Structure formats: structure tokens, C-alpha cells
N, C-alpha and C positions, 0 to 999 in steps of 0.2 A: 290032030295030035299034034303037041307045040314042042318046040323043039326046046334039046335042053341051056339055049343062048336066052329065051326069053324071062327068065326067071333070074338069069344074073343081069340082065338089063335092068329089072325093077328093083332088085338089089342094089344096084349102083346107082340107080336112077333118086331112090329113097334115103341111102347113104350107109346100110347095112353092110356089118360088115360079111363076105362068102367064107362058106364054110371049106374044107379042106377039099372036098371033090370038085366045088364049084373053081375054084383055085387052078386045080390041076384041069378043067376044063379049058379056063386062059391061055393059060400056055401052050394049049393045042391046038386051040382055036383062034387064025386071026383077027377076024370080026369081032371078038370077045375081049383081045387083046387090047386093041385100040380101042374101044370102050371102056377097058378099065383106063386106063390110059390118061382118058380127056379130064377128067378131075385133077391129077396133077399137074397136065398141062396149062388149065385155069387157072390151080393155086400160084404158077410160074409167070402168069402172064399180069394176074391180078398185082399190080405194084401200091405201092399207097402214091394217093395223089398228092404231090408238090402244092403247099396252099399258096395262094393268091396274091398280089401282091398287095403291100400295103399292109399284110396280113398282122403282123408282130403291133404296126401300129396301132392296127385296130383293136387289138386283148389288149393293148397297155390301158389305151382310153377307156376300156369296160371296166376292167381290175379298177383305176383310177373314180370309175366314177361310183362303183359296188364301193369302195373304202371312205368314199367320202359322203356316200347315204349312210353307210355303217356311222361312221364318224358322228352327222348330224342324229340318228338315230338314238346315239348314247349321249350325246345333249341334251336331245326334247327327254329320252327317260329320266334321269340324271336333275334336270331341271322342274320335273314333276314329281319328284319322289322327294324332293327338297324341300319344293311347297306342302307337302303333303304333313312331311317332319314339323313346319313350321305350323300347320293347321292344326295337328294332333298335339303342337305344344301349348298353342293361344285356347285351345278348349281344354286343354287339363289345369292352363294356370287359372283360368277364368270361372272353372267351374268350381263351385260353394261343395266347401268341406263336407255339408249333410245336407241332408233332403228338403228341397221348400214345399212343404203344403199349401194347398192351397188357404188362403185368407192369413198367413202369415208375415206376411210383406205389407211393410204399413210406412207410410210415407214419413219425411218427417216432419211436417205439421203435427201430424198424428201420434207423432214421439215428442214433440215438445211441448213442456206443460203449459196450461193457457194461468196465466198470470190471475191475480184472485184483485177484487178491491181491498184496502185496507176496512178493516170492521170501523162501522160508523161508531161512534162516540155521544151517546146522545147526552148533550148539552144544555142548559138552561136556556132560558132569554137573555138572562145577562152576562151570560158564556159570551155569546154572540154578537152582543153588544159595544162589551171589551174590547173583543177583535177591531171589531168596525172604528170606531177611539184610536185606538192603537196605528192603524192603516193611514189614517187620516192625520193622527201628529204626524207619523213617518214621512207620508209625503208634500211636496212642494204645492201645495194647493192652487198657491197663489198665480204662479206659474202655470199652469195647467189648463187654469180658469184665462188666463189674457187670450192665449189662441195664436198670438202675431208674432214669428221668427223675425230676429234682425236678418231679412231682407239683403240690406243694404251691404253689414259686414259681408254677407256669401257672395254675393255680384262684382264687388269689388276688389275681391284679390284675382276673380275669374278676365279682370278688364288683361293686361298680359297677353293671359295663354291666347284668347278669343285674338288679340292680332298677331301672335304667332301664327294661326289658323290662315288665315287671311291672308299674310305673305306667299303661305304654301301653297295658297288654290292659284295664288296669285304667279306663282312661278309653271306649277303645272301645266297654266292653260294655256302659258310663254315660251314653254316645250314641244307642246303639241305642235 
């Protein structure tokens, strides 16, 4: 047979409240009274531990690091959002107003009109001969047939220029 103290000890160990009958037993039994007082003694003895030295400094550093990380993340998120807006705007601006179908795009070469030669007017043989005679009359045939240019006239004005170049070359050689 078990004593009435065993169920009281079990209920106190589990933390369940005691019934009125069990409370009356605790007031009469010295062993149960000591056992019932243990949780109160433990609660009184357990004090909040004091933080170690430097606790406040460590907490401030940790908080600053977290704040800096949050700020960095905000800046990154803002930058990415701005880049996305710019990209979307660029796509919206450069997108054509109407859908382009395959084969609808032509190059400028294809769009440019091809020049057509002037229509050929048939002239008789006499008209062709008249044209040649007109050209011969206008042209200075004698000079063209002569084939000699007045090279003396051309090289004579070049003499002062050649002398100037020669003096410059002589000075460059002396400077080196």
C-alpha cells in the first residue's frame, strides 16, 4: 500500500495544483510541507544572471552591424528597382507602335528608287555627225594634239621654294 505522500510528491514534481484534501495533508505532514516549499525556495534562489563585462558594447556593435546591413540591402534594392524601371522604359520607348510581320521590314536600298537611264532617241546618221563637228569646233584641237606642256614655266617658279626647303633641312641637321 502506498502512503498519501506519494501522490502529493508526484503532483508537486509535475507542477499540478493540489486538491483541498492534499493541501490539508501538507499542513499536517512535515515531510510533505518541506517538499511543497521546494519550488518556492528554488524560485527565490534563482536570480537573473548579470550580463558579463562588455555586454553593452557587444550589443551596440551587433545592432550597428544589423542596421548597416539593412541600409546596404535598401540601397541595393533601390538600385535594382531603378535599373528595372529604366530598362522597362527603354523597352517601352523603343518598341514599335504596331506589330512587325515577317518580311515587312525592308532595307533602305530596297526602298530607294532605282534610277532609270534616259530614253534613247533614235537620231539619224546626220544628227550624230553634226554633234561630232560641233564638238571639234568647240575644242582646241591644236593644243591637244601638241602634247607638250610648258615645263620651263612650271619649274622656274619652284626654285625659291626648293631653296627654302634645302635651308630648312640644313638647319634640322645642325640642331640634332
